[in-house]
C-alpha atoms as one frame of an Amber mdcrd trajectory, in Angstrom:
protein
   0.000   0.000   0.000   1.473   3.322  -1.136   1.372   6.086   1.443  -0.150
   9.383   0.279   1.723  12.370   1.678   0.223  15.815   2.251  -1.128  17.438
  -0.972   1.271  20.362  -0.578   4.219  17.961  -0.421   2.917  16.089  -3.473
   2.693  19.333  -5.446   6.168  20.369  -4.334   7.669  17.039  -5.396   5.865
  17.252  -8.738   7.244  20.746  -9.388  10.757  19.652  -8.456  10.442  16.611
 -10.732   9.266  18.752 -13.642  12.168  21.158 -13.107  14.719  18.313 -12.882
  13.451  16.648 -16.079  13.323  19.969 -17.917  16.905  20.835 -16.979  17.893
  17.297 -17.859  16.705  17.552 -21.467  16.783  21.231 -22.468  20.506  21.967
 -21.813  21.330  18.867 -23.842  19.425  20.332 -26.779  21.582  23.434 -26.930
  24.451  21.576 -28.612  24.564  22.630 -32.268  27.675  20.538 -32.920  28.366
  16.882 -32.203  31.238  17.613 -29.887  31.739  17.532 -26.147  30.577  20.832
 -24.648  29.766  22.272 -21.243  26.049  21.542 -21.736  26.662  17.976 -20.651
  27.568  19.228 -17.175  24.126  20.833 -16.749  22.538  17.553 -17.752  24.713
  15.709 -15.222  23.708  18.102 -12.453  20.060  17.469 -13.318  20.790  13.724
 -13.149  22.078  14.105  -9.581  19.021  16.185  -8.659  16.738  13.540 -10.140
  18.476  10.795  -8.144  18.120  12.754  -4.894  14.483  13.463  -5.761  13.868
   9.726  -6.241  15.093   9.185  -2.672  12.628  11.852  -1.468   9.787  10.182
  -3.358  10.643   6.837  -1.817  10.810   8.229   1.729   7.534  10.128   1.340
   5.487   7.436  -0.435   7.180   4.208   0.762   5.988   2.213  -2.269   6.347
  -1.551  -2.555   8.966  -1.994  -5.252   9.288  -4.942  -7.595  12.029  -5.922
  -9.990  10.485  -6.718 -13.361  11.881  -8.470 -16.391  13.091  -5.295 -18.015
  14.967  -4.381 -14.828  16.703  -7.751 -14.832  17.716  -7.397 -18.477  19.005
  -3.864 -17.824  21.088  -5.091 -14.879  22.531  -7.964 -16.920  23.344  -5.652
 -19.835  25.063  -3.134 -17.566  27.020  -5.942 -15.903  28.111  -7.359 -19.255
  29.229  -3.973 -20.576  31.042  -3.230 -17.302  32.908  -6.524 -17.541  33.900
  -5.710 -21.112  34.925  -2.191 -20.112  37.575  -3.469 -17.724  38.497  -6.785
 -19.331  39.135  -5.476 -22.845  39.192  -1.681 -22.530  39.587   0.566 -25.516
  40.591   4.187 -25.749  37.043   5.427 -26.219  35.484   2.994 -23.792  35.468
   5.454 -20.916  33.520   8.083 -22.865  30.787   5.766 -24.117  30.677   3.875
 -20.831  30.195   7.073 -18.822  27.212   7.910 -21.021  25.782   4.486 -20.203
  26.290   5.088 -16.472  24.340   8.349 -16.654  21.527   6.555 -18.471  21.469
   3.827 -15.789  21.203   6.424 -12.993  18.274   8.138 -14.719  16.572   4.783
 -15.287  16.803   3.753 -11.619  15.605   7.144 -10.378  12.621   7.324 -12.731
  11.605   3.719 -12.033  11.245   4.620  -8.349   9.390   7.861  -9.125   6.972
   6.194 -11.556   6.194   3.448  -9.040   5.619   5.906  -6.184   3.428   8.424
  -8.029   1.498   7.363 -11.122   0.603  10.935 -12.052   4.226  11.501 -12.958
   3.446   9.717 -16.241   0.981  12.452 -17.168   3.404  15.108 -15.942   6.221
  13.838 -18.158   3.838  13.514 -21.099   3.037  17.211 -20.738   6.742  18.042
 -20.509   7.429  16.091 -23.697   4.639  17.982 -25.438   6.151  21.290 -24.293
   9.528  20.084 -25.533   8.000  19.233 -28.903   6.339  22.655 -29.142   9.630
  24.368 -28.319  11.645  22.389 -30.859   8.960  22.704 -33.529   8.852  26.476
 -33.077  12.618  26.640 -33.629  12.284  24.477 -36.751   9.413  26.553 -38.177
  11.419  29.746 -37.725  14.326  28.095 -39.579  12.035  27.027 -42.433  10.841
  30.589 -43.011  14.279  32.148 -42.557  13.694  33.815 -39.177  16.384  31.670
 -37.505  19.657  30.271 -38.759  20.242  26.572 -39.192  23.094  24.891 -37.321
  24.304  23.140 -40.496  25.434  24.796 -43.686  23.859  22.154 -45.944  20.425
  21.913 -44.340  17.723  24.497 -43.808  16.172  22.913 -40.727  18.033  21.386
 -37.767  16.148  22.693 -34.727  18.536  23.210 -31.844  20.596  20.202 -32.960
  23.349  19.875 -35.568  21.579  17.798 -38.218  18.001  17.255 -39.452  18.317
  13.491 -38.862  18.702  13.616 -35.042  16.248  16.525 -34.981  13.594  14.388
 -36.651  14.529  11.517 -34.332  13.671  13.761 -31.386  10.433  15.024 -32.920
   9.079  11.602 -33.969   8.581  10.036 -30.473   7.273  13.362 -29.180   4.673
  13.451 -31.974   3.540   9.920 -31.082   3.299  10.835 -27.371   1.279  13.933
 -28.346  -1.080  11.718 -30.349  -1.468   9.521 -27.248  -2.439  12.607 -25.207
  -5.100  13.515 -27.766  -6.458   9.956 -27.849  -6.400   9.308 -24.087  -7.882
  12.584 -22.895 -10.756  12.861 -25.370 -13.145  13.477 -22.464 -11.721  17.008
 -22.343 -13.619  17.760 -25.576 -16.887  17.894 -23.665 -15.437  20.232 -21.066
 -14.089  22.584 -23.729 -17.383  22.974 -25.605 -18.783  25.638 -23.299 -17.285
  28.032 -20.769 -19.781  26.923 -18.143 -18.778  23.266 -18.307 -15.131  24.271
 -18.119 -15.721  26.416 -15.020 -17.433  23.544 -13.204 -14.358  21.331 -13.468
 -12.157  20.872 -10.438  -8.555  22.160 -10.620  -7.239  18.598 -10.559  -9.265
  17.660 -13.641  -8.075  20.786 -15.443  -4.437  20.015 -14.645  -4.408  16.274
 -15.234  -7.075  16.014 -17.931  -7.642  19.172 -19.948  -4.023  20.418 -19.940
  -2.568  17.198 -21.457  -5.265  17.263 -24.136  -4.513  20.861 -25.150  -0.742
  20.366 -25.025  -1.109  17.172 -27.053  -3.015  18.994 -29.785  -0.511  21.849
 -29.779   2.503  19.532 -30.001   0.879  17.330 -32.666  -0.064  20.257 -34.915
   3.368  21.878 -34.673   5.475  18.730 -35.025   3.492  17.553 -38.053   4.696
  20.709 -39.833   8.419  20.170 -39.274   8.560  16.389 -39.704   8.139  16.390
 -43.516  10.528  19.354 -43.790  13.279  17.307 -42.119  13.219  14.821 -45.049
  14.005  12.030 -42.613  12.597   8.742 -43.853  13.541   6.989 -40.611  11.478
   9.473 -38.585   8.453   9.081 -40.867   8.665   5.287 -40.568   8.948   5.626
 -36.776   5.867   7.874 -36.645   3.932   5.496 -38.884   4.821   2.543 -36.629
   3.930   4.319 -33.383   0.709   5.911 -34.631  -0.282   2.737 -36.474  -0.077
   0.621 -33.323  -1.858   3.372 -31.367  -4.744   3.412 -33.829  -4.827  -0.395
 -33.888  -5.241  -0.590 -30.112  -7.306   2.512 -29.383  -9.853   2.025 -32.178
 -10.015  -1.770 -31.973  -9.050  -2.065 -35.628  -8.642  -5.845 -35.546 -12.256
  -6.578 -34.510 -13.613  -3.980 -36.899 -11.579  -5.440 -39.741 -12.938  -8.939
 -38.991 -16.547  -7.746 -39.015 -16.126  -5.807 -42.246 -14.229  -8.642 -43.961
 -16.995 -11.102 -43.104 -19.651  -8.784 -44.470 -17.752  -7.660 -47.589 -14.918
 -10.125 -48.282 -14.366  -9.107 -51.936 -14.174  -5.365 -51.226 -11.843  -5.898
 -48.283  -9.576  -8.133 -50.371  -9.323  -5.591 -53.180  -8.729  -2.688 -50.789
  -6.123  -4.695 -48.868  -4.293  -5.467 -52.105  -4.347  -1.807 -53.103  -3.057
  -0.835 -49.658  -0.167  -3.297 -49.976   0.671  -1.936 -53.431   0.489   1.619
 -52.092   2.850   0.792 -49.236   5.226  -0.928 -51.649   5.138   2.122 -53.900
   5.791   4.460 -50.990   8.691   2.273 -49.866  10.190   2.185 -53.348   9.768
   5.936 -53.679  11.424   6.542 -50.320  14.319   4.349 -51.436  14.811   6.087
 -54.785  14.393   9.654 -53.473  17.708   9.321 -51.649  19.092   6.204 -53.303
  22.781   6.854 -52.533  21.917   7.397 -48.878  19.901   4.166 -48.755  22.680
   2.188 -50.468  25.173   3.678 -48.024  23.049   2.491 -45.102  22.874  -1.007
 -46.564  26.659  -1.094 -46.927  27.129   0.094 -43.339  24.760  -2.575 -42.027
  26.697  -5.181 -44.004  29.968  -4.034 -42.412  28.294  -3.934 -38.964  27.242
  -7.554 -39.408  30.736  -8.575 -40.528  32.176  -7.032 -37.341  29.771  -9.104
 -35.237  30.746 -12.250 -37.130  34.434 -11.470 -36.585  33.885 -10.809 -32.838
  30.864 -13.014 -32.099  30.945 -13.287 -28.310  32.445 -10.148 -26.776  32.455
  -7.732 -29.702  35.125  -5.186 -30.555  34.719  -3.400 -27.193  32.393  -0.581
 -26.240  33.525   2.680 -27.802  35.677   0.952 -30.420  33.057   0.676 -33.133
  34.436   3.297 -35.524  37.928   1.819 -35.522  36.564  -1.694 -36.034  34.344
  -0.394 -38.842  37.283   1.145 -40.695  39.316  -2.057 -40.368  36.464  -4.273
 -41.531  35.551  -2.029 -44.466  39.189  -2.076 -45.601  39.152  -5.901 -45.481
  35.862  -5.934 -47.390  37.113  -3.886 -50.319  40.602  -5.454 -50.294  39.282
  -9.031 -50.447  37.791  -8.790 -53.950  36.552  -6.350 -56.583  33.325  -4.695
 -55.474  30.646  -2.921 -57.472  31.026   0.710 -58.467  27.874   1.569 -56.508
  29.363   0.259 -53.254  32.714   1.979 -53.721  30.996   5.309 -54.312  28.802
   5.182 -51.189  31.520   3.931 -48.829  32.357   6.446 -46.123  33.973   6.761
 -42.715  31.050   6.986 -40.256  31.582   7.228 -36.527  28.297   5.389 -35.901
  26.674   2.305 -37.397  23.324   3.910 -38.338  21.628   1.057 -36.525  21.966
   1.142 -32.769  21.227  -2.545 -32.350  23.813  -3.647 -34.903  26.340  -1.194
 -33.483  25.751  -2.507 -29.965  26.183  -6.043 -31.272  29.448  -5.043 -32.942
  30.735  -3.476 -29.708  29.436  -5.960 -27.120  28.975  -9.143 -29.132  25.993
 -11.466 -29.399  25.375 -11.374 -25.638  25.033  -7.598 -25.573  22.829  -7.605
 -28.682  20.447 -10.215 -27.263  20.179  -8.382 -23.937  19.478  -5.075 -25.676
  16.765  -6.677 -27.804  15.248  -8.214 -24.660  15.305  -4.838 -22.887  13.611
  -3.000 -25.721  11.227  -5.788 -26.683  10.040  -6.579 -23.153   9.498  -2.898
 -22.385   7.500  -2.247 -25.567   5.380  -5.404 -25.304   4.579  -4.898 -21.605
   3.609  -1.285 -22.128   1.478  -1.954 -25.188  -0.347  -4.756 -23.395  -1.160
  -2.354 -20.546  -1.881   0.477 -22.939   0.804   2.605 -21.250   1.199   5.970
 -23.034   4.983   5.874 -23.251   4.930   2.492 -24.972   3.993   4.016 -28.313
   6.698   6.678 -28.044   9.238   4.005 -27.093   8.213   1.959 -30.142   8.788
   4.990 -32.388  12.173   5.654 -30.781  13.207   1.999 -31.219  12.180   1.991
 -34.888  14.146   5.185 -35.499  17.161   3.600 -33.777  17.157   0.908 -36.483
  18.069   3.503 -39.114  20.140   6.151 -37.330  22.434   6.872 -34.382  20.167
   8.427 -31.697  22.078   7.034 -28.709  25.193   8.899 -29.799  23.256  12.173
 -29.474  22.762  13.213 -25.831  19.124  14.477 -25.884  17.921  11.493 -27.913
  19.690   9.076 -25.558  18.124  10.750 -22.535  14.692  10.723 -24.170  14.978
   6.986 -24.848  15.851   6.327 -21.196  12.882   8.404 -19.988  10.538   6.429
 -22.246  12.103   3.123 -21.177  11.903   3.864 -17.453   8.110   3.912 -17.459
   8.068   0.167 -18.074   5.993  -1.941 -15.719   6.206  -5.449 -17.066   5.284
  -8.521 -15.057   6.443  -8.348 -11.456   9.120 -10.941 -10.876  11.072 -10.362
  -7.650   9.613  -8.237  -4.836  12.022  -6.168  -2.778  11.598  -7.162   0.918
   9.463  -5.087   3.257  12.521  -3.464   4.765  14.042  -2.996   1.364  13.999
   0.762   1.870  17.504   0.476   3.300  18.662  -1.358   0.171  16.976   1.169
  -2.124  18.442   4.165  -0.295  21.895   2.585  -0.264  21.606   1.946  -4.013
  20.654   5.590  -4.610  23.514   6.727  -2.381  25.858   4.510  -4.411  24.547
   6.142  -7.587  25.364   9.581  -6.184  28.869   8.444  -5.195  29.349   7.063
  -8.706  28.044  10.370 -10.040  30.871  12.342  -8.398  33.488  10.411 -10.370
  31.387  10.673 -13.510  31.019  14.443 -13.160  34.716  14.999 -12.490  35.720
  13.007 -15.593  33.310  14.924 -17.802  34.438  18.246 -16.316  38.063  17.379
 -17.145  37.130  16.457 -20.717  35.070  19.585 -21.262  37.805  21.871 -19.919
  40.516  20.084 -21.909  38.361  20.300 -25.035  37.858  24.025 -24.500  41.545
  24.696 -24.009  42.501  22.588 -27.007  39.953  24.422 -29.199  41.740  27.656
 -28.335  45.156  26.237 -29.254  44.209  24.418 -32.481  43.684  27.711 -34.342
  47.453  28.286 -34.400  48.161  25.867 -37.305  46.471  28.438 -39.554  49.561
  30.555 -38.893  51.917  27.625 -39.257  52.560  27.314 -35.487  52.225  23.570
 -34.976  54.697  23.744 -32.111  52.002  25.163 -29.833  49.891  22.035 -30.352
  52.917  19.832 -29.692  53.578  21.657 -26.425  49.985  21.393 -25.157  49.247
  17.902 -26.485  50.761  15.860 -23.588  48.871  17.972 -21.052  45.477  17.082
 -22.569  46.249  13.566 -23.740  44.847  11.715 -20.715  41.547  13.624 -20.738
  41.051  13.535 -24.517  42.501  10.159 -25.473  39.016   9.052 -26.516  38.541
  12.071 -28.814  39.620  11.216 -32.359  39.599  14.902 -33.379  42.198  15.685
 -30.720  44.313  12.662 -31.663  44.330  13.662 -35.322  45.242  17.280 -34.601
  47.972  16.246 -32.175  49.360  13.529 -34.446  49.368  15.841 -37.474  51.140
  18.569 -35.480  53.841  16.072 -34.504  54.173  15.130 -38.179  54.569  18.753
 -39.232  57.252  19.361 -36.580  59.257  16.295 -37.679  58.598  13.953 -34.729
  57.470  11.114 -36.958  57.726   8.224 -34.493  55.722   9.978 -31.777  53.245
  11.082 -34.424  52.622   7.475 -35.441  52.086   6.457 -31.815  49.338   9.062
 -31.440  47.875   8.246 -34.856  47.664   4.550 -33.950  45.516   5.521 -30.963
  43.234   7.400 -33.335  43.037   4.435 -35.739  41.479   2.363 -32.954  38.577
   4.771 -32.437  38.048   6.355 -35.860  37.297   5.129 -39.363  38.861   8.163
 -41.052  41.566   7.045 -43.538  43.479  10.302 -42.992  45.059   8.707 -39.930
  46.606   6.105 -42.237  47.605   8.702 -44.837  49.562  10.747 -42.303  51.051
   7.568 -40.817  52.178   6.547 -44.311  53.885   9.898 -44.815  55.618   9.412
 -41.470  56.887   5.993 -42.540  58.014   7.502 -45.829  60.021  10.177 -44.032
  61.548   7.473 -41.815  62.612   5.505 -44.899  60.281   2.551 -44.346  58.831
   2.229 -47.855  57.062  -1.097 -47.196  55.183   0.276 -44.151  54.281   3.454
 -46.071  52.947   1.386 -48.987  50.868  -0.737 -46.616  49.414   2.355 -44.924
  48.458   4.006 -48.231  46.846   0.829 -49.565  44.919   0.396 -46.317  43.653
   3.982 -46.538  42.617   3.404 -50.162  40.658   0.248 -49.318  38.867   2.000
 -46.455  37.232   4.459 -48.883  38.003   3.412 -52.477  36.354   6.502 -53.971
  39.048   8.792 -52.551  42.133   9.203 -54.711  44.423  10.885 -52.194  45.972
   7.588 -50.939  46.660   6.517 -54.541  48.174   9.938 -55.228  50.539   9.499
 -52.273  51.254   5.930 -53.379  52.186   7.034 -56.904  54.612   9.620 -55.548
  56.043   7.032 -53.120  56.732   4.558 -55.927  58.274   7.288 -58.067  60.622
   8.421 -55.295  61.630   4.794 -54.647  62.390   4.139 -58.306  59.446   1.769
 -58.886  58.480   3.411 -62.156  55.967   0.850 -63.407  54.013   0.782 -60.143
  54.129   4.574 -59.975  52.774   4.923 -63.529  49.999   2.376 -62.853  48.910
   4.187 -59.654  49.035   7.545 -61.448  46.842   6.265 -64.306  44.265   5.055
 -61.752  44.186   8.516 -60.173  43.896  10.306 -63.503  41.188   7.976 -64.845
  39.141   7.979 -61.660  35.719   9.642 -61.762  34.820  10.503 -58.183  31.283
  10.688 -56.923  31.761  14.310 -55.932  34.163  16.454 -57.921  36.470  18.723
 -55.951  39.222  21.226 -56.603  41.720  19.061 -54.717  40.965  16.033 -56.904
  41.417  18.001 -60.115  44.698  19.457 -58.853  46.063  15.983 -57.984  45.037
  14.623 -61.370  46.612  17.581 -63.176  49.853  17.206 -61.217  50.150  13.505
 -62.025  49.340  14.078 -65.728  52.166  16.576 -65.905  54.545  14.502 -63.782
  54.077  11.258 -65.732  53.208  12.747 -69.106  49.832  11.013 -69.284  47.785
  12.103 -72.286  43.989  11.722 -72.597  44.526   8.815 -74.967  46.455   6.931
 -72.281  43.799   7.286 -69.661  41.843   4.205 -68.768  38.830   3.831 -66.588
  38.935   1.703 -63.531
């Protein structure tokens, strides 16, 4: 039996919860670039406040807590990742693992709050609607030119850095807004006349009419910006969430059975037309951005190959990008691939499928546990008709096509949606389990102090390094070399820092130390430029074989780029291997890149002049 505290205390706790959740999500939104910034510290402070607030909720309400199936899967997944973090650590493991720890703290805190006070579900629904209204307003202003986009190539990004993550944030919010409209339809009667509205009690206005109005506002505004984002993944996510909502709320299955029995021929024809329409829409969505779709298919293929290569434990959490670059190089080096695949190959830092990426990092065990977490939460919520279940379904569908968990606000939103799970009760916490719960929350706060200090060090080191890295524009690479060792420990999981530092060492002539830093970057990044600079270092050290291997590896990572072949041709020429040099030069000159650039034309012109290649001698690859 849950104890009901004084109404004033309940209102105070609700206000504090709303403030904590708002300051958890909103500061994370104000990050126009995908880099570590001070905004993360505000989100961490809100995480600590939310954990302390969960302890207050537990002491005031004294709810009977149960551990459900989703909780067990979450605990097993966290344990597995923790074991991998310390048994086979990688350079970026600490960064990605700390993000997972923050998510775990939020999950535990919200599970306690949701169990203690059920109205918190409605409260968070209203907050999500307000968040959707805020983000949609920013997007609408960008569409009409009243606000500037955060990306030079896209007109609409919201407060984020790219329309893809922006749409991934809007999609679950739109579905949750649709749930508010569907669940609080009784408010329509109260809003018909002023007299009926005045007769309502304040509690009904707050917990019934307000969600309905906010749901309509969020739904109408988000439906404007969703098509403008041009995100197919978000539209599929919205269709999945709203489709299941309509199926359950309107009892579509029983209605379909009755109609099909009465009019079997009409239903069959209409069903066939619907299938053809969906197939046409799918084909159109594929061909609208065909290169993007083919690129996603190639990335998923490489993701799967990484899992096959590391079936049990994976490549290590945080090491996905490095493993991706290595596996893609093996893929293109093993045999001749199609021109379409070579042109769409890139160097992503994420797998564009969170489940496949998790499987690549944590192995089959981590993948299965993640699928059990998501699946059990969605199924249990949909069976109960829980509002957040539909939003969680939309977020999970979007995660199959993008990288939402690498973006702070989207990761936090997923955890908030997941925490409302109430699947079948499995293990009850004993009657005096309040001591265990409070000790667990105290342990979370102790863990938070270390987490906050590590993030504070990274943010400060990143800020200082951003101030120093402008000096190479004036040719002063020595400043970066001087400051590099001081920031190395804090930023060793930042591939941008490792590249800048390694390149500065190369420019100052410290080739061996440069290669040591570049090798650290190769483990956490799929960018072939690490290998190009390493090859130039080997060349300056006189190791022609190692330089050749580095250039070839860089070429196989992204075959559509000619810069590694350009360096290889000049390497062969300097080493006296004339035939190999001429063959590499002809490949550069004959290459037709997907995107023409000034640098490519300059390299081709230089090699034509250097080797005397005429248009008649050019051959296509």
